[in-house]
N, C-alpha and C positions, 0 to 999 in steps of 0.2 A: 606738680607731679605731671608727666605727662603719660600715655597708653602706651602699657607693656606689648608689643607687636606679636602679633600668632602667627605662626609660621601656617603658611597655606597647605601644607604635606601634613600637618599635626593628625595624628590617627583619629583626636574629639572631633576634630571641623569634619572630618573623612566621615565618619561617625554618625556626626549631623546632617549632610549631605545625604547618606543614606537613609534616613532615618525621617527627613523632609520627604524624599520621593520617594518614600515605601505611604507615608501617611498621607500625602498630595492623592492619594487615589479612594481617599475617603469622601465623599459626595453628600453626606447625610446633612439633615439640617436646613437652613435656611436665612437669610440674611435681616434682621430687625425693617421693623415695617411702620412702627409705630411711632417712630419720629422720623418724617418722609425722607429728612436728607440722609438719613444712616442707608433709608433703603437702594439708594445710587451708587454702592459699593458691591465690585464687581466680587461674588462669591467664591470667585476660585484665587483670591487673594491668599498669602500663607508666609507664614517668616517665622523662623528662631533667631534667638537672642541669647548667650549664655556668657553671663558677666561673671569669673571672680572675684572674689573678698580682696587680691591683690592685683586689679585693672587686665585681667586677661581676659580677653574679649572675644567671641567667635560669631559669627553671623551666618544664614543663609538662606535664599529665598527673598520673599518682598521684606525683608530687615529697614527696608529704608523708605518703602509705603505710609506714606502719613494716612491718619483716621483722629478720632474722638476719643480722649483720655476714656470718658465718660466716666461709670462708680469704680474706675480705679483711682479717680482723686480721694476716694475716703478716708483712707489712710493714712495719705500725704496733710491732706487737710485738719485730720484728725490731731496728726502730731502738731501743727500748727496751733489749736487750740487746746491741749498740751501744756505748748508752751509757751501760750499768752496767758493762759492760767493754770492755776494749781489743779492736783490729781485731785482734790476736793472736788473742788468748784466744778470742775466737766462730769466729775460723778454722780454729781446731783441732780445734773441734768442730763446726761446721757448714762446706758446702765449700758452693761457689757454682755447680756447672756443672749445666745444662741436665740431664735425664735423658731426655726424649723418653717418659716414665713417666706414669700417672695423678697424681690427686691424693694418691691414698690408695696408692699401691705407696710398697713397701717396700724401699728404692733405698736401700741402704747401703755404703759403701767397704767391700771384703775386708778384712779383716784388723783396720781399726781399728772401723771398727762407724758412721764417720764420717757423716749424710745427705749427701745429695749436694749440697741446696740448702736454704733455708729456707722456701721455699714449695710443698714438699711436704710431708707430715703430719707424718713423721720429722724433717724439719729444723725445723718447727712446733714440735712439742712441746721438739724439744732448745732451740729458744730458748725458749721459756717457762721452763723448768728453770733459765734463766740469768739471771731477774727478779729482783730483787736486793728482798731482801724478811725481818723475821724468822718471818712465819707466812705463808701464802695466803691469810688474808685481808688482810694488809696486800700481798704480788701483786696483789693482784686489786684492792684500791682504788687503788693506782697505775698498773697499765692502763684501768681506768673514768676515770680522772683524763686519760690523757694522750690518749684517745680522744676526751674529752668537750673537752679544747682544741684536739685537730686539728678535728671539728666545729663548734664554737663556742656549744654548748650543753651539760647534763647528759644524757647516757647510761646509759642502766641496763639490768638482763639481761632477758631475758625469760623466764621461768623455767619456761614451761612447754617450750619449747624445750629449754632445761637441760635437763629431767627427759629430755623424750625421745632427747635425742644422749645422756646420760647411759648411759642404759639400751638401747640399742644402739649402743655404742661400744667393741664387745670388741676389736675389729681395732685400734685405736688404744692401750686397755691393751696390746696385743701389743708395737707399736709401743714402746710406753713401757718395758717389759719387758727388751726385746731392748737399748734402747740404754741401761739400767743396766747390763746386761750385757758393754757395751763401755764401760762407767765413760765415756757422755757424758752421762748422768744421773747426781750423784753423791748420791742422795737417794733414796728407795722412790718410785717410779714414779706408786703413784696420785695423790699430792696435786696433782703437774705434770701427770698426762693429765685431770682433774677441771678443772685453770685454764684447760688448753686449751681442755675444751666450754665451759666458763665466756665464755671470752673468742670463743669463736666466737659465743654466743648472745647477744653485744649487741645490743640493740635499737636500728634507723638506721632513716632515709629515705632516698629517692634524693637528696634535698637536704643531708643531711648527708655523702652518699658525693661530692655534687660537692664539698665547701665541703673535706673530708679530701685528694680528689686536688689540689684547689689548695693546700691547705697543701704540702705536698711540692713541686707546682709552684712553689710564692715560698719555695722554700729554709728549711723548717719552721715561717717562721710564718704564723700563720693569717690568711687577707686580710681576711676582715671584722671579726674582735675586735683587729688586729696583734697577739698574744702569739704570743709561740715557741712553739711547741708540741711542736718536736722540735732538736734540736742540729742547724745548719747544716752543719756537717761532714760528720755519717752521710746526711744526705737522698742525694747520690750514689751512697753503696752500696747501699740500701735501692729505689731508682729504677734503679742497675745490673743488681738480680736480679729486681725486676719485668721488668726488657724482656726477658732472656734467661729467664726461666724464671715469669714470673705467671699464664701459661697451660697452663701443663702440656703437653701434648703437642701442641698446636695453635702453643706460644710462638712458634718457628721464622719459620712462616704468617705469625700474625699479626706481628710484625714488619716482616719483608718487606712484607706488606702495608698494616697500619693505620701502624706507625711509631710508634707511642705505649707508654711502659712501661704495661701493664696489672697487673689480680689479677680474678678474676671469685670468685664463690661459689657454690653451691649452691642459695642461697636466692631466686638469680636478679641477684644483683647484680655490675655492672663496674666500675670503676674506671679510667679511661684519665689520662697524666700527659706536657705538654708541659713540659718544662720552663722557666722563667723568661717562660711565656706564660698557660697555664690547665691545669686539671682538671677530667673532665671526668666524672660518675656517670651511669650509666642501671639503673634496676629492672625488670624482667620474668621471672617466676619459669617460664617457657616454657624448659628446655634443651633442649641438645644430648648425643650419646651421651659428648662428653668431662668433662657437666657445666658448660657452660660456656650464658652465656645467648644463646636465640639472637636476639633481636632487638638486647639488647646489645650482639652482633658487628658485627650491622647498622648498629645506629646510630654506632658509634666509625668503622665502615669508610666508614657516607657523608660520615660530619662531615670526617674524612683527605682524603675525595678532595675534597670538594665548597670544605672552605675551604683545603684545601693545610696540612697538617697535621703529614705527615709529617715523624721525628724528621731526617730525612738529606737533608731537600727543603724547607729554613729559610734566606732571606735573612736579614740582620743586621735583628733587627728592633730598636726603640725605642720606649719608653715615652715620650719628647716628642716623639710625630709631629707636635705641634701649636707649631709653633713661634712664632708668633706671631698674635694677633688680636686688632682691633678689629673698631667700628662705624662707621658716615657721621655717627655726631654728632664723632668723634675725627679720622677723616679724607675727606676729600674726594676727587673727580678733580679735575683740573688747569681743565675749566670752570667758568668763572667765571658765577655766576648772580646772577640779581638781586635784588632781596633780600627780595621774597616767598617768591621759591623758597630761596634760602638759609636764611631763618628756617624755615621747614616741616623741611629737613633738619636744621638744627639742630637742633630738637624731635621729631622724629620719626624722626635718623638709624638709630637701634637697628633699623629695619628693613631696613635694608642692614649686610651682616656680611663681613667677609670673613677665613679661614686660611687661614695660611703653615702648611706643612707638610711635615716633612723627613723625611729615612732611605727605608728601605724599608715597600713600603705593602704589609702581609699582614693575615693574618684577626687578630692581635690588637692592632698595630697603629691600623687602621683602626678597632676597636671600640671603641678608646679615643675617633677621631672622631667615630662616629657618637652612643655616649654625648654626648657636648659640645655638637652640633647641636640633639638631641634634646631640653635641656633647655633650651636658649634660645628652643622655639619661640614661647613668649608673644610676642615682638615680630619676630620676624625673618621679614620676608617675601621677601627675596635673599641669596640665599649665593654666594659664591665664592668657592673653594676654588684658591689658590694653587701649583702644582705644581712652581714653580722648583727647590727643594731636595729633590725625592724623587727620590731615586736609582732608584727599580725599584719597578713593581708586580706583585704577581700576579690571578691568576683570581681567587683569593678575594676582593680588593681590589677590583678591577672589579665583581665581583656585589655588594657589596656599596655599592658606591659607586650604581650604577644602581638598586637599592633603595630607596636612600635618595634618588635623583632621582625617583621615581617614589612614593615617599612624600609628598615636599613636592610633588610636582607636582597630587596627588589633594588636597591640603588648598590648592589653588591658592598656593603656594609656588613659587620657579624659587630651580635653583642652576647657577650656569655656575663654568666654568673658568677658569683663567688660566697659561700660562706651561706650558703642559701638551706643549708640541709633542716634546718626547724622548720621550714614554711612551706607542709604539706601541700596544705594548696596550691599555691603553686607549681608545682612539680604533678598536680592530676590536673590542672587546667591544661598544662602544656604539654602531657602527656595525650590529655583527650584531644586536645588540639593538632596536634603532629601525627597522631597514629603510628604508625609502621615507620616516619621521619623520624619518630622520640630519640631511636636511640643516637641515632649519625647526629642529628639535626640541634639537639638539647647539648651545649654546653654547659658544665658546671663543675667550679674546682672546689676543693675544701678548704684553700685559703687561697690570698689574690696574689702572693708570686708564686705559684703554679697560674693561676690566668693571666698573671703579665707576662708572664715564662711562653704561654701557650699563643698570647696575639703577637709576642715580639718575633716567637719561631716563623710565624704567617707570613709577619708582615715583610722580613727580611728575606724568605725564601720568596717571594711576590718580587723585591728590589735584584735579586741574585737567581734565575731561575735553575743556575745549574748550581746552586748550591755554594760556599764558601769554607775551605777549611774541612773537608766530608773525609780526607784520606788520609794516611799518618804525617808529620810536620816533620823535618828535617832538624838532624839537632844544630845545627847550625843557625835555625830559624828560631830555635827557643826563644821564648821573650824574654828568660833570664840571661841572656846569652846577649843580647841584643849589645852593639858596639865592643864586639871581642872582635880579632884579627882571624884570619883562618889558621893561622901557627896553635893563638891562643884557644881557641877551640878544639884543635885537637888534643891540645894537653887536659881538657875539661874532659874531651872524648875516652881519653884512654883510661881517666876515674870512675869513670861510670858503672855502674850496678845494674843489669838489663832483669827486668821484672816481668809480670804475665797476670794476669785475675781474670777468672770469669765471672759475666753480670751476676750484679746480686752479690758476688764476692767482698768482705768484708776488708778492710786495706791498712785500714787505721783502727785502733779502740782508741777508749776513753779511758786517758791515767795510764796509756802506753808511753816509754820512755822514749823520748826525739831522738834521735840520733842521724838523721838524712831527711835533704828535702827533697820532694817526687817532680820528676820532671816528665807530664804526660806526653810520650807520643804517638797514640793513637786513643781514640775513645773518650770517652767523658767520666767524671768521677764528682760525686756529691756529699758536700760535708755537712752533718745534723747536729742538735743537741737533742736529750729528751727530754720532756716537758713535767710540770708533777701530776699533770692529769692522763701520763702514760704515754698521750700524743709525741712523735717530734717534729721539730722544727727543724727546717732546711736553711742552712747560713749562705750556701755558694753551691754553686754548680762551676768547674773548671773540664776543659775540653782539650784538646791536641793544641801543644805548642805552649802551655801553660804550665805553674809550676804551684803547689802547696805546699805547706807544714815548714815553711822558712822563719816563722815567730818562735816556735817549738824549740828548732834547730837551733836557732838565734842565744835564746835564753839558758835552754837547757831544760826546761819546765815541763812536766809529764802532756802527753796530749789531753788538748780538751774538749774534741770532739770526735764523732764517728766520720770515718770518711770510708765512704760503699761506692764499686762499680757500679756507674750506671747502666752501661755495655760493656762490651769485653774491653779490658784496658793493657796496653802496653805500655809500661813506663821505664824510665831511667831515673835511678837514686843515685844523688852525691852523698856519701858520706860528712857527718862532720869531721872525722879526722882527718881526710884528704881534704877537707874544705878549709881547715884551719893551718895546716900544711901550707898553703899554698902564701901563706905571710910572708915566709922569706925566699920561698922559690920562684914565686910571681905574684908581688903584692900588686902589680895593677891587675890584673886577672879580678883580685879579688877584692880589689875596691870596683872595679865593672861591677859583679856582682853584689855586693854590699849598694852598689848606687841604685839599680835594678830593682833589687830589694823592698828600698825607700820607695822606690817611685809607687811600685805596685801597692805595697802597704800604702801611702798617701793616697791611690785611686780609691781604696777600700775604704777609707776613713773619709776622704767626702763622699761617696756614697752613702755611707752613715748617716752621718750629719744632715743632708738631705731628707731620707727616711725622717729622722728622731724629727723634725723642724717639718715635715707637710704631712705625716703616715700616723696614721694610730692604728698600728696592728689590734 
């Protein structure tokens, strides 16, 4: 599996750039100095990386700057300990209760000496002691392999940081001896503590952290490579202790405010995990008094609030948010087009696209939509989002849709909504953002047919600025009369009856006897049927030069739909009796008319077949 491309013009990328620029102004905190080598970090380094569980990656700032993983290694080594032992064996030596203490607190249970949890140094050293391997070198190699699988690339130790940690790590050595005293470590503590120093000294980037976090979000499968990095049954245990203990004495407030299991490191890294949806990596060396990255906390807080990522405030998201997608070459509106227009729509219909969405629109599901739309911008000019099957939408999704609409508008592309009346949140958000321009700029339609017709009209108007077939159609240019000689056309002209209808006037009632075919000379008429819920379904629109009513005239059945004048209409009627009389006097005329009727019906049948095959109304 390869990484999905992330369009640079994505609103998500733009949002992260704006967030990075805003938070860069925060100069609070200081670089860690208790490990001398960490003090060499540039306090202005700052990177953000967000990776979705299906492999879309967004990164800004110093996302490729190397630093050491430090305590962010702890959940991953804990996961290895679970894999190498049973849960019961690990729980016997390492608890899972938060301490409220700092990361380097010597927090052991009275009597047993068991560390309170695997996120404090004591618990992490105990976890390192449970890694399987015949020698320290084998254990280290396995840790590097596991970390590399999670990051999607080969990782290595920063030897200078390791030496610095080893030279100053006396407190951790003391913890190791205490663990040996209580038989939590069953071998000499020095090699285990040394392994712990090395796991903390693995060199990573902010991008690596984002991918590692997304691997946890994706049940242990790296979303970029598709490789299983951590056994899925243990991921829930890893994420659980991250939620309760990952931010040390800030863990409770973190979970309350930000609501994503997380882990920090004193080199300035932070990871946060939203199970099933995404992982976040942040790097900024400026730390607060607790040893957490100040900018890292601010980024996660902003992402959580802005994108509604709190773990306990999630709707049921679905990765299959796109239920259906098609373009104008596959399905058109019910408005019948003249040959020139129909030909253009067939050739260039890819400019009109419709996405039918489903489920709940939240950040993660909306991100899938944005990526798909932005990947298809080469052809797209008009985008319709059909929201009938969307169960709910949160503010983060509204924000992303608004930003997508703005991004498309800046490129002279148009986004409209269809069947979105049940989503009051979307309408309120768009109205608040668009202000006085809402009434003109917010295009929303009650059904897809109207939305497609609007898009087609806009597209055709752009291609034919002067318009096509805007005036009356001469009788000899009627579609039904195609192939007739002038003399034959004159024969029919003498038989035609002229009628006029005002706009909105009913031209044909349901159940009426069919005794004629209508040929539109000027204007347009729509055909519709009533639905059980009282609404009307439009079946077609016919304009000047086109005919309707031929089926009922041929089989003599009552009319099955209502025909109403969309505009003022002038038309000609060919009566059934006159049509039948052509058998004897002008058989070639009747054969030509029948052929043209058959061709017209065949086009309608093909269109209906395409719609049934690709579209769910």
